[in-house]
C-alpha positions as CSV (number, residue, x, y, z in Angstrom):
1,M,0.0,0.0,0.0
2,A,1.3,3.5,-0.9
3,R,2.7,5.4,2.0
4,I,0.6,8.4,3.2
5,D,2.5,11.6,4.0
6,K,1.0,13.2,7.1
7,T,3.0,16.4,6.7
8,P,0.7,19.4,6.4
9,F,0.9,21.2,3.0
10,E,-0.4,24.5,1.6
11,A,-2.8,24.3,-1.3
12,E,-4.7,26.8,-3.6
13,I,-8.2,25.5,-4.3
14,T,-9.1,26.0,-8.0
15,G,-12.3,24.0,-8.4
16,M,-14.7,21.5,-6.8
17,T,-15.3,17.8,-7.4
18,H,-18.7,16.3,-8.0
19,D,-18.7,15.2,-4.3
20,G,-18.0,18.6,-2.8
21,R,-14.2,18.5,-2.3
22,G,-11.9,21.2,-3.3
23,V,-9.5,20.6,-6.2
24,A,-5.8,21.6,-6.0
25,R,-2.5,20.6,-7.5
26,R,0.6,19.8,-5.4
27,A,3.9,21.0,-6.7
28,S,5.8,18.3,-8.5
29,R,9.3,17.4,-7.4
30,E,10.3,17.2,-11.0
31,P,11.1,20.5,-12.8
32,G,8.6,21.4,-15.5
33,E,6.2,18.5,-14.5
34,A,2.6,19.3,-13.7
35,G,1.7,18.7,-10.1
36,K,-0.6,15.9,-9.0
37,A,-4.3,16.6,-8.5
38,V,-5.4,16.4,-4.9
39,F,-9.1,16.5,-3.7
40,I,-9.4,18.2,-0.3
41,A,-12.4,17.7,1.9
42,G,-13.6,20.8,3.6
43,A,-12.1,23.2,1.1
44,L,-13.9,25.6,-1.3
45,P,-12.9,27.1,-4.6
46,G,-10.8,30.3,-4.2
47,E,-9.5,29.3,-0.8
48,R,-5.9,28.8,0.4
49,V,-5.7,26.0,3.0
50,M,-3.4,23.8,5.0
51,A,-4.2,20.2,4.4
52,V,-3.2,16.7,5.4
53,Q,-3.1,13.8,3.0
54,T,-5.6,11.0,3.7
55,G,-5.4,8.9,0.6
56,R,-3.0,8.2,-2.3
57,H,-3.8,7.0,-5.8
58,R,-2.0,6.8,-9.1
59,S,-3.6,9.8,-10.7
60,F,-4.8,11.8,-7.7
61,D,-4.4,12.2,-3.9
62,E,-7.0,12.8,-1.2
63,A,-6.7,15.2,1.7
64,R,-8.7,17.1,4.3
65,A,-8.3,20.8,5.2
66,V,-7.0,21.4,8.7
67,E,-6.7,25.2,8.5
68,V,-8.2,27.8,6.3
69,L,-5.6,30.5,5.5
70,L,-7.8,32.5,3.1
71,A,-11.5,31.8,3.2
72,A,-13.8,32.1,0.2
73,P,-16.7,34.6,0.6
74,E,-19.1,31.6,0.3
75,R,-17.7,29.9,3.4
76,V,-20.1,29.7,6.4
77,D,-19.9,28.1,9.9
78,P,-21.4,24.6,9.7
79,R,-24.6,24.3,11.8
80,C,-23.7,20.8,13.0
81,E,-20.9,20.1,15.4
82,H,-20.4,16.8,13.8
83,F,-19.7,18.2,10.3
84,G,-16.4,16.8,8.9
85,T,-16.7,13.6,10.9
86,C,-20.2,12.4,10.0
87,G,-20.5,11.5,6.4
88,G,-24.2,12.5,6.1
89,C,-23.3,16.0,4.7
90,A,-20.3,17.3,2.7
91,M,-21.3,21.0,2.1
92,Q,-22.5,22.6,5.3
93,H,-19.5,25.0,5.2
94,F,-20.8,26.3,1.8
95,A,-23.5,29.0,1.8
96,E,-26.9,27.5,1.1
97,D,-27.6,29.7,-2.0
98,K,-24.2,28.9,-3.5
99,Q,-24.5,25.1,-3.1
100,I,-27.2,24.9,-5.8
101,I,-25.1,27.0,-8.1
102,A,-22.3,24.6,-7.7
103,K,-24.6,21.7,-8.5
104,Q,-25.9,23.4,-11.6
105,R,-22.3,23.8,-12.7
106,V,-21.7,20.1,-12.2
107,L,-24.8,19.3,-14.3
108,L,-23.8,21.6,-17.2
109,E,-20.2,20.4,-17.1
110,N,-21.4,16.7,-17.3
111,L,-23.7,17.5,-20.2
112,E,-20.9,19.1,-22.1
113,R,-18.0,16.7,-21.2
114,I,-19.9,13.4,-21.3
115,G,-22.9,14.0,-23.5
116,H,-21.4,16.7,-25.8
117,V,-24.7,18.6,-25.5
118,T,-25.8,22.0,-24.3
119,P,-29.4,22.8,-23.2
120,E,-31.0,25.6,-25.1
121,R,-32.4,26.9,-21.8
122,V,-31.1,26.4,-18.3
123,L,-34.0,26.1,-15.9
124,E,-34.2,28.1,-12.7
125,P,-32.9,25.8,-9.9
126,L,-35.6,24.3,-7.7
127,T,-35.0,24.7,-3.9
128,D,-37.0,24.2,-0.7
129,T,-36.3,24.1,3.0
130,A,-32.6,23.4,3.6
131,W,-32.9,22.0,7.1
132,G,-35.0,19.3,8.7
133,Y,-36.1,18.1,5.2
134,R,-35.1,14.4,5.2
135,R,-38.1,12.2,5.8
136,K,-36.5,8.9,4.8
137,G,-33.2,7.3,5.6
138,R,-31.2,4.6,7.3
139,F,-29.2,4.9,10.5
140,S,-26.4,2.4,11.1
141,V,-26.2,0.9,14.6
142,R,-23.1,-0.3,16.4
143,R,-22.3,-1.2,20.0
144,V,-18.9,0.3,20.8
145,E,-17.4,-1.3,23.9
146,K,-14.6,1.2,24.3
147,K,-17.2,4.0,24.6
148,D,-19.6,1.7,26.6
149,K,-22.5,2.8,24.4
150,T,-24.5,2.0,21.3
151,L,-24.1,4.5,18.4
152,V,-27.0,5.2,16.1
153,G,-26.4,7.5,13.2
154,F,-25.0,7.9,9.7
155,R,-21.6,6.5,8.8
156,E,-18.5,8.7,9.3
157,T,-16.5,10.0,6.4
158,D,-14.5,6.8,7.0
159,P,-17.4,4.4,6.4
160,R,-15.9,1.8,8.7
161,F,-17.3,3.7,11.7
162,V,-20.7,5.0,12.8
163,A,-20.7,8.7,13.7
164,D,-21.2,9.5,17.4
165,I,-24.0,12.1,17.0
166,A,-26.7,13.3,19.4
167,S,-28.9,14.8,16.7
168,C,-29.1,15.5,12.9
169,H,-30.2,18.9,11.5
170,T,-31.0,17.6,8.0
171,V,-33.4,14.9,9.2
172,I,-37.0,15.9,10.0
173,P,-36.9,17.2,13.6
174,Q,-39.2,14.5,15.0
175,I,-36.4,12.0,14.2
176,G,-33.3,14.2,14.0
177,E,-33.7,15.4,17.6
178,K,-34.1,11.8,18.9
179,V,-30.9,10.2,17.5
180,E,-29.4,10.1,21.0
181,A,-32.6,8.6,22.4
182,L,-32.5,5.9,19.8
183,G,-29.0,5.0,20.9
184,S,-30.1,4.8,24.5
185,L,-33.1,2.7,23.5
186,V,-31.0,0.1,21.6
187,D,-28.2,0.1,24.3
188,G,-30.8,-1.0,26.8
189,L,-31.9,-4.0,24.7
190,D,-30.8,-7.6,25.2
191,A,-30.3,-7.7,21.4
192,R,-28.2,-4.5,21.2
193,R,-25.3,-6.3,19.4
194,D,-27.8,-7.9,16.9
195,I,-29.3,-4.7,15.5
196,P,-27.3,-3.4,12.6
197,Q,-29.6,-0.7,11.3
198,I,-32.8,1.3,11.9
199,E,-34.7,2.8,8.9
200,F,-37.0,5.8,9.3
201,I,-39.7,7.1,7.0
202,A,-42.3,9.8,7.6
203,G,-45.7,10.5,6.1
204,D,-48.2,13.0,7.2
205,P,-49.2,13.2,10.8
206,T,-52.8,12.5,12.1
207,D,-54.5,13.4,15.3
208,D,-53.3,10.2,17.0
209,F,-50.2,9.3,15.0
210,S,-47.0,11.2,14.1
211,G,-46.9,9.6,10.7
212,I,-43.4,8.3,11.4
213,A,-42.3,4.6,11.2
214,L,-39.1,3.0,12.4
215,T,-38.0,-0.4,11.0
216,I,-35.7,-2.3,13.3
217,R,-33.5,-4.8,11.6
218,H,-32.5,-7.6,14.0
219,L,-30.3,-10.6,13.4
220,A,-31.5,-12.6,16.4
221,P,-35.0,-13.1,17.9
222,L,-36.1,-10.4,20.3
223,S,-36.9,-11.1,23.9
224,E,-40.2,-10.2,25.3
225,A,-38.5,-7.5,27.3
226,D,-37.0,-6.0,24.1
227,R,-40.3,-6.1,22.3
228,A,-41.9,-4.3,25.3
229,A,-39.2,-1.6,25.3
230,L,-39.7,-1.0,21.6
231,V,-43.4,-0.7,22.0
232,A,-43.0,1.7,24.9
233,F,-40.7,3.9,22.8
234,G,-43.1,3.9,20.0
235,Q,-46.0,4.8,22.3
236,Q,-44.0,7.6,24.0
237,H,-43.0,9.3,20.7
238,R,-46.1,8.2,18.6
239,F,-43.9,6.3,16.2
240,A,-45.0,3.1,14.5
241,I,-42.5,0.3,15.1
242,F,-41.8,-2.4,12.5
243,L,-39.5,-5.3,12.8
244,Q,-37.3,-6.9,10.1
245,P,-35.9,-10.2,11.1
246,G,-34.9,-11.2,7.6
247,G,-35.4,-10.0,4.0
248,L,-37.9,-7.3,2.8
249,D,-40.8,-9.8,3.0
250,S,-40.2,-10.3,6.7
251,V,-41.1,-6.7,7.7
252,H,-44.1,-6.6,10.0
253,P,-45.6,-4.2,12.5
254,L,-44.9,-4.5,16.2
255,W,-46.9,-1.5,17.3
256,P,-49.6,-0.5,16.4
257,D,-51.2,-3.5,14.6
258,N,-51.9,-1.8,11.3
259,P,-50.5,1.8,11.1
260,K,-51.4,3.8,8.1
261,L,-48.5,5.5,6.4
262,A,-49.5,8.1,3.9
263,F,-48.6,11.5,2.4
264,A,-50.7,14.0,0.5
265,L,-50.1,16.0,-2.7
266,P,-52.8,18.6,-2.2
267,Q,-52.1,20.3,-5.5
268,W,-53.6,17.3,-7.2
269,N,-56.0,16.2,-4.4
270,L,-54.0,12.9,-3.9
271,E,-53.0,10.8,-1.0
272,F,-50.3,8.1,-1.3
273,V,-50.4,5.1,1.1
274,F,-47.0,3.4,1.4
275,R,-45.1,0.7,3.4
276,P,-42.2,1.4,5.7
277,L,-39.4,0.4,3.3
278,D,-41.0,1.7,0.1
279,F,-39.2,4.3,-1.9
280,I,-40.6,7.8,-1.5
281,Q,-38.8,11.1,-2.4
282,V,-36.7,12.2,0.6
283,N,-37.7,15.9,0.5
284,A,-41.5,16.4,0.6
285,G,-41.5,20.1,-0.2
286,L,-39.1,19.7,-3.1
287,N,-41.1,16.7,-4.4
288,G,-44.2,18.7,-4.9
289,K,-42.3,21.4,-6.8
290,M,-40.5,18.7,-8.9
291,I,-43.8,17.1,-10.0
292,A,-45.2,20.4,-11.0
293,D,-42.1,21.3,-13.0
294,A,-42.1,17.9,-14.7
295,I,-45.8,18.2,-15.7
296,E,-45.3,21.7,-17.0
297,L,-42.3,20.6,-19.1
298,L,-44.1,17.6,-20.4
299,D,-47.0,19.8,-21.6
300,A,-49.4,16.8,-21.9
301,G,-53.0,17.6,-22.6
302,P,-56.4,15.9,-22.3
303,D,-55.9,14.0,-25.6
304,D,-52.4,12.6,-24.7
305,R,-51.4,9.1,-23.7
306,V,-48.3,9.3,-21.5
307,L,-45.8,6.6,-20.6
308,D,-44.2,6.9,-17.2
309,L,-41.2,4.6,-16.8
310,F,-39.6,3.8,-13.4
311,C,-42.9,5.0,-11.9
312,G,-42.6,3.6,-8.3
313,L,-45.7,4.3,-6.3
314,G,-47.0,6.6,-9.0
315,N,-45.4,9.8,-7.8
316,F,-45.6,11.3,-11.3
317,T,-48.2,9.0,-12.7
318,L,-51.2,9.9,-10.6
319,P,-50.7,13.7,-10.8
320,L,-50.4,13.3,-14.5
321,A,-53.6,11.3,-14.6
322,R,-55.5,14.4,-13.5
323,S,-54.9,16.2,-16.8
324,V,-54.3,13.6,-19.6
325,R,-56.4,11.0,-21.4
326,E,-54.4,8.1,-20.0
327,V,-51.1,7.4,-18.3
328,V,-49.3,4.1,-18.1
329,G,-46.8,3.6,-15.3
330,V,-44.2,0.8,-15.5
331,E,-41.9,-0.3,-12.7
332,G,-39.6,-3.3,-12.1
333,E,-40.7,-4.0,-8.5
334,A,-44.0,-5.8,-8.4
335,G,-44.8,-4.7,-4.9
336,L,-44.5,-1.0,-5.8
337,V,-46.7,-1.6,-8.8
338,Q,-49.4,-3.2,-6.6
339,R,-49.3,-0.2,-4.2
340,A,-49.5,2.1,-7.2
341,R,-52.7,0.4,-8.4
342,E,-54.1,0.5,-4.9
343,N,-53.3,4.2,-4.7
344,A,-55.0,4.9,-8.0
345,A,-58.1,3.2,-6.7
346,H,-57.8,4.9,-3.3
347,N,-57.9,8.3,-5.2
348,G,-60.7,7.3,-7.6
349,I,-58.4,7.5,-10.6
350,T,-59.5,5.2,-13.5
351,N,-57.3,6.5,-16.4
352,A,-54.0,5.2,-15.0
353,Q,-52.8,1.7,-15.5
354,F,-49.7,0.1,-13.9
355,H,-47.5,-2.8,-15.1
356,A,-44.5,-4.6,-13.6
357,A,-41.8,-5.2,-16.2
358,D,-38.0,-5.6,-16.3
359,L,-36.9,-2.3,-17.7
360,A,-33.5,-3.8,-18.6
361,K,-35.3,-5.8,-21.3
362,D,-37.0,-4.9,-24.6
363,L,-40.6,-3.8,-23.9
364,G,-41.7,-3.9,-27.5
365,G,-43.7,-7.1,-27.0
366,Q,-45.9,-5.7,-24.2
367,S,-49.5,-5.1,-25.2
368,W,-49.6,-1.7,-23.5
369,M,-46.6,-0.6,-25.6
370,R,-48.3,-1.4,-28.9
371,E,-51.1,1.0,-28.3
372,G,-48.8,4.0,-28.8
373,F,-48.0,7.1,-26.7
374,D,-47.6,10.8,-27.2
375,K,-45.3,11.8,-24.3
376,L,-42.6,10.0,-22.2
377,L,-41.6,10.7,-18.6
378,L,-38.9,8.7,-16.9
379,D,-37.2,8.8,-13.5
380,P,-34.5,6.1,-13.6
381,P,-32.0,5.0,-10.9
382,R,-28.4,6.2,-10.8
383,S,-27.5,3.9,-13.7
384,G,-29.7,5.8,-16.0
385,A,-31.9,4.7,-18.9
386,D,-29.5,3.9,-21.8
387,F,-30.9,0.4,-22.4
388,V,-34.5,1.6,-22.2
389,L,-34.0,4.5,-24.6
390,A,-32.1,2.3,-27.1
391,H,-35.1,-0.1,-27.3
392,L,-38.0,2.3,-27.2
393,P,-39.7,3.3,-30.5
394,L,-38.8,7.0,-29.8
395,K,-40.4,8.4,-32.9
396,Q,-43.9,8.1,-31.4
397,F,-43.1,10.6,-28.6
398,K,-43.4,14.3,-29.2
399,R,-41.6,15.2,-26.0
400,I,-39.5,13.5,-23.3
401,V,-39.0,14.6,-19.7
402,Y,-36.1,12.9,-17.9
403,V,-35.8,13.2,-14.1
404,S,-32.3,12.2,-13.0
405,C,-30.5,11.5,-9.7
406,H,-27.1,11.2,-11.3
407,P,-25.8,13.9,-13.7
408,A,-23.3,11.6,-15.5
409,S,-25.9,9.1,-16.5
410,L,-28.3,11.9,-17.6
411,A,-25.4,13.4,-19.7
412,R,-24.7,10.1,-21.3
413,D,-28.4,9.5,-22.2
414,A,-28.8,13.1,-23.4
415,G,-25.8,12.6,-25.7
416,Y,-27.5,9.5,-27.2
417,L,-30.8,11.2,-27.7
418,V,-29.3,14.4,-29.3
419,N,-26.2,13.1,-31.1
420,E,-27.5,9.7,-32.3
421,K,-31.3,10.1,-32.5
422,G,-31.6,13.8,-33.5
423,W,-33.6,15.1,-30.5
424,K,-33.2,18.6,-29.2
425,L,-32.3,19.3,-25.5
426,R,-34.7,22.2,-25.0
427,A,-34.1,22.7,-21.3
428,A,-32.2,21.3,-18.2
429,G,-31.8,22.3,-14.6
430,V,-31.0,21.2,-11.1
431,M,-33.2,20.5,-8.1
432,D,-31.8,20.6,-4.5
433,M,-33.4,17.4,-3.2
434,F,-30.5,16.9,-0.7
435,P,-29.3,20.2,0.6
436,H,-25.8,20.2,2.3
437,T,-24.8,17.1,0.4
438,A,-23.1,16.9,-3.0
439,H,-26.0,14.9,-4.5
440,V,-27.3,16.4,-7.7
441,E,-30.9,15.9,-8.8
442,S,-31.8,17.3,-12.2
443,I,-34.5,17.4,-14.9
444,A,-34.3,17.7,-18.7
445,M,-36.8,18.1,-21.5
446,F,-36.2,16.9,-25.0
447,E,-38.3,17.4,-28.2
448,Q,-38.1,15.8,-31.6
449,G,-35.5,17.6,-33.9
């Protein structure tokens, strides 16, 4: 393994990586040779810092800032005392209104460098509340004998360790302010060494329920005392408690017997019912704005038939159904498809149909594909939609709206649509679904050339 030099060094920060680290170059020992790139955690463009090397690779090094000699105007004091240790956030030292500008730059650079495309119009960035927004996530759990306590929290920047945190400012306060209480709860259980994680998810509160569910993953059967302690915690905080002794199918409620988890999209008079490990968008406020933007960009009317790929619970499908002739949602996970159908019925929607299909395979043989479509919306995972786009009969669509959680895969797919299929990238922009992290969520609209 390459030796890491722990001697502090001075660095001028000239840029920022996609994951929020400052970019610098260390002077080369060879005259006339360009210095090696180094990515420095905790440093911002325009700054001069003292840094210590933390990793060494052939083409670049890694480091962390230990002193800021010249601060950028955009630097702010992080709100969280655990910033720099906890890996949940990477950009709390960066002014909130500047973070989204940096993310927009990442998107546009990816489109140009990877896709060789430029949008005709850059959309105004979408933002919402920057703190207390995270309504879904997973805490790691670890009993640490040296500290004589059980830690509950996100992983540290070194992912081998669980961050020792008392609270989290980005998680919704009902959960974020109870991280320490969760640690104390688990530490008092007989099974404290057999619980590796706790997942949280939040819907809308009701008069008798907070709308929040905790799913406790446990690797050994729980004693009656442990079960009673979990129930008491749930009752005290009005949290639903679910247990997960095995795979996803093993998840079941401990208390209450049948809690209803749901969230509303009042703009479309919709209520979505979900299960504790279902995928829902992390940021509720931003989600509503994102759906509205996607529908506006798609510009689908009452005579249009719309295809919604990677539809999940119907997050876009059901709002679209309010204004189009018919919308067809397709998702790879059969359980989500079933819940999407149930949500359509729950909301009295009859012009939306849902199908489970492997989106990594050719869909041309499906009966619902042969009926034809006017518009396409897709919201793929990080890997993107290259296979799907390559096998779809694209000429039938007048417009495509692509919602992305990874700018590099969007850029690749945009390059395919524009440079190989002749589409026009009319608009693209970023959405701050995860403030204070380097995660870039974006949206793009394409039209036939």
